[in-house]
C-alpha positions as a Markdown table, in Angstrom:
| # | Residue | x | y | z |
|---|---|---|---|---|
| 1 | Met | -11.6 | 11.2 | 32.5 |
| 2 | Asp | -15.1 | 12.8 | 30.8 |
| 3 | Gly | -13.1 | 15.4 | 28.8 |
| 4 | Gly | -9.6 | 16.0 | 27.2 |
| 5 | Ile | -8.8 | 19.6 | 28.9 |
| 6 | Thr | -5.7 | 20.2 | 31.0 |
| 7 | Gln | -5.2 | 21.9 | 34.1 |
| 8 | Asp | -3.4 | 24.6 | 31.7 |
| 9 | Gly | -7.1 | 25.2 | 29.9 |
| 10 | Leu | -5.8 | 23.1 | 26.6 |
| 11 | Phe | -6.7 | 20.1 | 24.9 |
| 12 | Thr | -4.8 | 17.1 | 25.3 |
| 13 | Thr | -3.6 | 15.9 | 21.9 |
| 14 | Asn | -4.3 | 12.5 | 20.8 |
| 15 | Asn | -7.1 | 12.1 | 23.4 |
| 16 | Thr | -9.3 | 10.2 | 20.8 |
| 17 | Val | -8.7 | 7.4 | 18.0 |
| 18 | Ala | -9.7 | 7.4 | 14.6 |
| 19 | Pro | -11.6 | 4.6 | 13.4 |
| 20 | Lys | -9.8 | 1.8 | 10.9 |
| 21 | Pro | -10.0 | 3.1 | 7.4 |
| 22 | Ser | -13.2 | 0.7 | 5.9 |
| 23 | Ser | -15.4 | 0.5 | 2.7 |
| 24 | Ile | -17.7 | 3.3 | 2.9 |
| 25 | Leu | -20.9 | 1.4 | 3.2 |
| 26 | Ser | -19.4 | -0.4 | 6.1 |
| 27 | Leu | -19.0 | 3.0 | 7.7 |
| 28 | Phe | -23.3 | 3.6 | 8.3 |
| 29 | Ser | -23.3 | -0.2 | 9.6 |
| 30 | Leu | -24.8 | -0.3 | 13.3 |
| 31 | Lys | -25.0 | -3.8 | 13.5 |
| 32 | Gly | -24.8 | -5.3 | 17.3 |
| 33 | Arg | -25.3 | -2.1 | 18.8 |
| 34 | Thr | -27.9 | -0.2 | 20.8 |
| 35 | Ala | -30.4 | 2.9 | 20.2 |
| 36 | Val | -32.3 | 4.6 | 22.4 |
| 37 | Ile | -35.0 | 7.1 | 20.9 |
| 38 | Ser | -37.3 | 9.3 | 22.8 |
| 39 | Gly | -40.4 | 10.4 | 21.0 |
| 40 | Gly | -39.9 | 7.0 | 18.6 |
| 41 | Pro | -43.0 | 5.5 | 17.7 |
| 42 | Ala | -44.3 | 8.1 | 15.5 |
| 43 | Gly | -42.9 | 11.2 | 13.2 |
| 44 | Ile | -39.4 | 11.6 | 13.1 |
| 45 | Gly | -38.6 | 9.3 | 15.9 |
| 46 | Leu | -40.1 | 6.3 | 14.1 |
| 47 | Ala | -38.7 | 7.2 | 10.7 |
| 48 | Val | -35.0 | 7.0 | 12.5 |
| 49 | Ala | -36.2 | 3.8 | 14.6 |
| 50 | Lys | -36.5 | 2.1 | 11.2 |
| 51 | Thr | -33.2 | 3.6 | 9.6 |
| 52 | Tyr | -31.2 | 2.2 | 12.4 |
| 53 | Ala | -32.9 | -1.3 | 12.9 |
| 54 | Glu | -32.4 | -1.7 | 9.3 |
| 55 | Ala | -29.0 | -0.4 | 9.3 |
| 56 | Gly | -28.4 | -3.5 | 12.1 |
| 57 | Ala | -29.0 | -2.1 | 15.7 |
| 58 | Asn | -31.5 | -2.9 | 18.4 |
| 59 | Val | -34.1 | -0.3 | 19.1 |
| 60 | Ala | -35.7 | 0.9 | 22.0 |
| 61 | Ile | -38.6 | 3.2 | 21.4 |
| 62 | Trp | -39.5 | 5.6 | 24.4 |
| 63 | Phe | -43.3 | 7.0 | 24.2 |
| 64 | Asn | -45.4 | 9.2 | 26.7 |
| 65 | Ser | -49.0 | 8.6 | 25.5 |
| 66 | Asn | -48.7 | 7.0 | 22.4 |
| 67 | Pro | -49.3 | 2.9 | 23.3 |
| 68 | Ala | -49.3 | 1.8 | 19.8 |
| 69 | Ala | -45.4 | 2.1 | 20.3 |
| 70 | His | -46.1 | -1.3 | 21.2 |
| 71 | Ala | -47.2 | -2.4 | 17.9 |
| 72 | Arg | -44.8 | -0.2 | 16.0 |
| 73 | Ala | -41.9 | -2.4 | 18.0 |
| 74 | Glu | -43.0 | -5.5 | 16.9 |
| 75 | Glu | -43.6 | -4.5 | 13.5 |
| 76 | Ile | -39.8 | -3.4 | 13.4 |
| 77 | Glu | -38.4 | -6.7 | 14.9 |
| 78 | Lys | -40.3 | -8.4 | 12.3 |
| 79 | Glu | -39.2 | -6.4 | 9.2 |
| 80 | Tyr | -35.5 | -5.9 | 10.2 |
| 81 | Gly | -35.0 | -8.7 | 12.3 |
| 82 | Val | -33.3 | -6.6 | 15.3 |
| 83 | Lys | -34.8 | -6.7 | 18.5 |
| 84 | Cys | -36.7 | -4.0 | 19.5 |
| 85 | Lys | -38.8 | -2.4 | 22.1 |
| 86 | Ala | -40.9 | 0.0 | 23.4 |
| 87 | Tyr | -40.9 | 2.0 | 26.5 |
| 88 | Lys | -43.7 | 4.5 | 28.4 |
| 89 | Val | -40.6 | 6.8 | 29.9 |
| 90 | Asn | -41.1 | 10.5 | 31.2 |
| 91 | Val | -38.6 | 12.6 | 29.7 |
| 92 | Thr | -39.8 | 15.4 | 31.7 |
| 93 | Asp | -38.9 | 13.0 | 35.1 |
| 94 | Ala | -35.4 | 12.7 | 35.7 |
| 95 | Glu | -35.8 | 9.7 | 37.8 |
| 96 | Asp | -38.0 | 8.1 | 35.1 |
| 97 | Val | -35.1 | 8.7 | 32.4 |
| 98 | Lys | -33.0 | 7.0 | 34.2 |
| 99 | Lys | -34.6 | 4.3 | 35.4 |
| 100 | Gly | -35.9 | 3.4 | 31.7 |
| 101 | Leu | -33.0 | 3.6 | 30.4 |
| 102 | Thr | -30.9 | 1.1 | 32.3 |
| 103 | Gln | -34.4 | -1.0 | 31.6 |
| 104 | Ser | -33.3 | -0.3 | 27.5 |
| 105 | Val | -30.2 | -1.4 | 27.7 |
| 106 | Gln | -30.6 | -4.6 | 29.7 |
| 107 | Asp | -33.5 | -6.1 | 28.0 |
| 108 | Leu | -31.6 | -5.1 | 24.5 |
| 109 | Asn | -27.7 | -6.1 | 24.6 |
| 110 | Gly | -26.0 | -4.6 | 27.7 |
| 111 | Arg | -24.8 | -1.9 | 25.8 |
| 112 | Leu | -25.6 | 1.8 | 25.2 |
| 113 | Asp | -24.2 | 3.2 | 21.6 |
| 114 | Ile | -26.6 | 6.0 | 20.5 |
| 115 | Phe | -29.0 | 8.1 | 22.1 |
| 116 | Val | -31.8 | 10.2 | 20.3 |
| 117 | Ala | -33.4 | 12.5 | 22.6 |
| 118 | Asn | -36.7 | 13.5 | 19.7 |
| 119 | Ala | -39.2 | 13.9 | 22.3 |
| 120 | Gly | -40.7 | 17.3 | 21.7 |
| 121 | Ile | -44.0 | 19.2 | 22.1 |
| 122 | Pro | -45.1 | 22.3 | 20.2 |
| 123 | Trp | -46.2 | 26.0 | 21.7 |
| 124 | Thr | -49.6 | 26.4 | 20.9 |
| 125 | Gln | -50.7 | 29.4 | 22.7 |
| 126 | Gly | -49.7 | 32.6 | 20.2 |
| 127 | Asn | -48.1 | 35.7 | 21.8 |
| 128 | Met | -46.0 | 35.0 | 24.8 |
| 129 | Ile | -47.9 | 37.5 | 27.0 |
| 130 | Asp | -51.3 | 35.7 | 26.8 |
| 131 | Gly | -50.2 | 32.6 | 26.9 |
| 132 | Glu | -50.7 | 30.5 | 29.9 |
| 133 | Leu | -47.2 | 30.0 | 31.8 |
| 134 | Asp | -48.1 | 26.3 | 33.1 |
| 135 | His | -47.9 | 25.7 | 28.9 |
| 136 | Tyr | -44.8 | 27.8 | 29.0 |
| 137 | Arg | -43.4 | 25.2 | 31.9 |
| 138 | Lys | -44.7 | 21.9 | 29.6 |
| 139 | Val | -43.0 | 22.9 | 26.8 |
| 140 | Val | -39.6 | 24.2 | 28.1 |
| 141 | Thr | -39.4 | 21.2 | 30.4 |
| 142 | Thr | -40.1 | 18.8 | 27.6 |
| 143 | Asp | -38.1 | 20.2 | 24.9 |
| 144 | Leu | -35.0 | 21.8 | 26.9 |
| 145 | Asp | -34.9 | 19.7 | 30.4 |
| 146 | Gly | -36.2 | 16.4 | 28.8 |
| 147 | Val | -33.0 | 16.4 | 26.7 |
| 148 | Tyr | -30.7 | 17.4 | 29.5 |
| 149 | Tyr | -31.6 | 14.5 | 31.4 |
| 150 | Cys | -31.6 | 12.2 | 28.7 |
| 151 | Ala | -28.4 | 13.4 | 27.8 |
| 152 | Arg | -26.9 | 13.1 | 32.1 |
| 153 | Ala | -28.6 | 9.7 | 32.1 |
| 154 | Ala | -26.8 | 8.3 | 28.9 |
| 155 | Gly | -23.7 | 10.5 | 29.5 |
| 156 | Glu | -23.4 | 8.0 | 33.0 |
| 157 | Ile | -23.8 | 4.9 | 30.7 |
| 158 | Trp | -20.6 | 6.1 | 28.2 |
| 159 | Arg | -18.4 | 7.2 | 30.6 |
| 160 | Arg | -19.0 | 3.8 | 32.7 |
| 161 | Gln | -18.1 | 2.1 | 29.1 |
| 162 | Ala | -15.2 | 4.0 | 28.6 |
| 163 | Lys | -13.9 | 3.6 | 31.6 |
| 164 | Glu | -14.1 | -0.3 | 31.9 |
| 165 | Gly | -14.7 | -1.5 | 28.4 |
| 166 | Thr | -17.4 | -3.6 | 29.1 |
| 167 | Asp | -21.3 | -3.7 | 29.0 |
| 168 | Met | -23.7 | -3.9 | 31.4 |
| 169 | Asn | -23.2 | -8.2 | 32.1 |
| 170 | Gly | -19.1 | -7.7 | 32.5 |
| 171 | Glu | -18.9 | -8.4 | 28.7 |
| 172 | Lys | -16.0 | -7.0 | 26.7 |
| 173 | Leu | -17.5 | -4.1 | 23.9 |
| 174 | Glu | -17.0 | -5.1 | 20.4 |
| 175 | Asn | -17.0 | -2.3 | 17.7 |
| 176 | Tyr | -17.6 | 0.7 | 20.0 |
| 177 | Ser | -15.5 | 3.8 | 20.4 |
| 178 | Tyr | -17.5 | 6.3 | 21.8 |
| 179 | Gly | -21.2 | 6.7 | 22.1 |
| 180 | Ser | -23.3 | 8.9 | 20.4 |
| 181 | Phe | -26.0 | 11.9 | 21.4 |
| 182 | Ile | -27.9 | 13.3 | 19.0 |
| 183 | Ala | -30.5 | 15.7 | 19.9 |
| 184 | Thr | -33.6 | 16.6 | 17.6 |
| 185 | Ala | -33.6 | 20.3 | 17.7 |
| 186 | Ser | -35.1 | 22.4 | 15.3 |
| 187 | Met | -34.4 | 25.5 | 12.7 |
| 188 | Ser | -36.6 | 27.2 | 14.9 |
| 189 | Gly | -33.5 | 27.4 | 17.4 |
| 190 | His | -31.6 | 29.3 | 14.2 |
| 191 | Ile | -34.6 | 31.7 | 13.3 |
| 192 | Val | -37.7 | 33.4 | 14.7 |
| 193 | Asn | -41.1 | 31.5 | 12.7 |
| 194 | Phe | -43.4 | 33.7 | 11.3 |
| 195 | Pro | -46.3 | 34.1 | 10.9 |
| 196 | Gln | -47.0 | 32.0 | 14.1 |
| 197 | Leu | -45.7 | 32.6 | 17.3 |
| 198 | Gln | -43.5 | 30.2 | 19.7 |
| 199 | Ser | -41.0 | 32.2 | 21.7 |
| 200 | Ala | -41.0 | 29.8 | 23.8 |
| 201 | Tyr | -40.4 | 27.2 | 21.8 |
| 202 | Asn | -38.0 | 28.8 | 20.1 |
| 203 | Ala | -36.0 | 29.5 | 23.2 |
| 204 | Ala | -36.0 | 25.7 | 24.1 |
| 205 | Lys | -34.8 | 24.7 | 21.0 |
| 206 | Ala | -31.7 | 27.3 | 21.0 |
| 207 | Gly | -30.9 | 25.9 | 23.8 |
| 208 | Val | -30.6 | 22.5 | 23.1 |
| 209 | Leu | -28.4 | 23.6 | 20.1 |
| 210 | His | -26.0 | 25.0 | 22.8 |
| 211 | Leu | -26.5 | 22.2 | 25.0 |
| 212 | Thr | -25.2 | 19.7 | 22.5 |
| 213 | Lys | -22.4 | 21.5 | 21.6 |
| 214 | Cys | -21.1 | 22.5 | 25.1 |
| 215 | Leu | -21.3 | 18.6 | 25.7 |
| 216 | Ala | -19.6 | 17.8 | 22.5 |
| 217 | Val | -16.3 | 19.3 | 24.4 |
| 218 | Glu | -17.3 | 18.0 | 28.0 |
| 219 | Trp | -17.9 | 14.5 | 26.9 |
| 220 | Val | -14.9 | 14.0 | 24.3 |
| 221 | Lys | -13.5 | 11.4 | 25.3 |
| 222 | Ile | -16.7 | 9.3 | 26.3 |
| 223 | Ala | -19.2 | 10.6 | 23.3 |
| 224 | Arg | -19.8 | 12.6 | 20.3 |
| 225 | Cys | -22.9 | 15.1 | 20.6 |
| 226 | Asn | -24.8 | 16.7 | 17.8 |
| 227 | Ser | -27.6 | 17.9 | 17.0 |
| 228 | Val | -30.1 | 18.2 | 14.0 |
| 229 | Ser | -32.3 | 21.3 | 12.9 |
| 230 | Pro | -35.3 | 19.9 | 11.1 |
| 231 | Gly | -37.6 | 22.7 | 9.1 |
| 232 | Tyr | -41.1 | 22.5 | 8.6 |
| 233 | Thr | -42.0 | 18.9 | 8.9 |
| 234 | Ala | -45.7 | 17.1 | 7.9 |
| 235 | Thr | -45.8 | 14.9 | 11.2 |
| 236 | Glu | -48.5 | 14.9 | 14.1 |
| 237 | Leu | -47.0 | 18.4 | 15.8 |
| 238 | Thr | -48.4 | 20.3 | 13.3 |
| 239 | Thr | -52.2 | 18.9 | 12.8 |
| 240 | Phe | -52.8 | 22.5 | 15.0 |
| 241 | Val | -51.9 | 24.8 | 12.6 |
| 242 | Pro | -54.3 | 26.3 | 9.8 |
| 243 | Glu | -53.7 | 25.3 | 6.3 |
| 244 | Glu | -53.6 | 29.2 | 5.6 |
| 245 | Thr | -50.7 | 28.9 | 7.7 |
| 246 | Lys | -48.8 | 26.2 | 6.2 |
| 247 | Ala | -49.2 | 28.3 | 2.8 |
| 248 | Ile | -47.2 | 31.0 | 4.2 |
| 249 | Trp | -44.6 | 28.3 | 5.5 |
| 250 | Arg | -44.4 | 26.9 | 1.9 |
| 251 | Ser | -43.8 | 30.2 | 0.7 |
| 252 | Lys | -40.7 | 30.6 | 2.5 |
| 253 | Ile | -39.2 | 27.5 | 1.8 |
| 254 | Pro | -37.0 | 27.8 | -1.5 |
| 255 | Met | -37.7 | 24.3 | -2.2 |
| 256 | Gly | -41.6 | 25.3 | -1.5 |
| 257 | Arg | -42.7 | 22.3 | 0.7 |
| 258 | Glu | -42.8 | 20.7 | 4.0 |
| 259 | Gly | -40.3 | 17.9 | 4.8 |
| 260 | Glu | -41.2 | 14.5 | 4.8 |
| 261 | Thr | -40.3 | 12.3 | 8.2 |
| 262 | His | -38.3 | 10.0 | 5.9 |
| 263 | Glu | -36.2 | 12.8 | 4.5 |
| 264 | Met | -34.7 | 13.4 | 8.0 |
| 265 | Arg | -33.1 | 9.8 | 8.2 |
| 266 | Gly | -29.8 | 10.4 | 6.5 |
| 267 | Ala | -28.9 | 13.2 | 8.9 |
| 268 | Tyr | -29.9 | 10.8 | 12.0 |
| 269 | Leu | -27.8 | 7.8 | 10.3 |
| 270 | Tyr | -24.6 | 9.6 | 9.8 |
| 271 | Leu | -24.3 | 11.4 | 12.9 |
| 272 | Ala | -25.2 | 8.1 | 14.6 |
| 273 | Ser | -22.4 | 6.2 | 12.4 |
| 274 | Asp | -18.7 | 5.6 | 12.6 |
| 275 | Ala | -18.7 | 8.1 | 9.3 |
| 276 | Ala | -19.4 | 10.8 | 11.3 |
| 277 | Ser | -16.1 | 9.9 | 13.8 |
| 278 | Tyr | -14.8 | 13.5 | 13.5 |
| 279 | Thr | -17.9 | 15.0 | 13.6 |
| 280 | Thr | -19.1 | 16.1 | 17.5 |
| 281 | Gly | -20.7 | 19.7 | 18.4 |
| 282 | Ser | -22.1 | 19.6 | 14.9 |
| 283 | Asp | -25.6 | 21.1 | 13.6 |
| 284 | Ile | -27.0 | 19.5 | 10.6 |
| 285 | Val | -30.1 | 21.8 | 9.2 |
| 286 | Val | -33.1 | 19.7 | 6.9 |
| 287 | Asp | -34.8 | 22.9 | 6.3 |
| 288 | Gly | -35.2 | 22.5 | 2.8 |
| 289 | Gly | -33.7 | 25.9 | 2.4 |
| 290 | Tyr | -35.6 | 28.3 | 5.0 |
| 291 | Cys | -32.6 | 29.4 | 6.8 |
| 292 | Leu | -31.1 | 30.6 | 3.7 |
| 293 | Pro | -32.9 | 34.0 | 2.4 |
């Protein structure tokens, strides 16, 4: 049911349906849809939440330790006229993820269209030999396992929606074809960062990249699965980095600067929308050209 592979190991033909041709701007509309974003109250997650709300979606913002998420959700509701609620969810706990997602969908409009697995933490302890194993476990559990748990919970909902064609309330799904799962990976899944050392983080993000590719095949009939790989971006996650290190970063970026969170919005909107109806298993690198030289 989830995939399109036959017993012969080939893909069944015509196992998906293209949306009807429409104006390009209407393809980017998310009106009436529901999006859930982990790591949503700040940084890239908040920029994405505002983008989806502006495009018409109801939005659930997940947070772990930032209670300001509730205020951000209220601001989004007021500014964009959609439903927006904040939920405390521990993405390293699979049961909490499933419970949080069910509650989020129930509180909004009973359906799930988009899930952005954006929650993550940096590696801060230098070379791996001297770094604490507990820190390694925390980074990998948050940055890779958390994405897996979110995908699993979302996939269960998308499978049911594909099979039954209804929302949680038993109402027929309107303006719906597939789910869209988007993971925040990183350019660090493509290259080795220098001068800072962060092998655990890089390995986790490389895992995220390949996980989304695998799910794109596994879920071809129920959801599109893609990722975005930001480069160095000005967020609270890099406040611990010395300015002299950031200066080295900028000297390695063809565009000569860190990215801003609002510069990530287009990639996330594209992948969430019907404009990306034939895009799955892809990764969009938004890094100012860092990976090129």
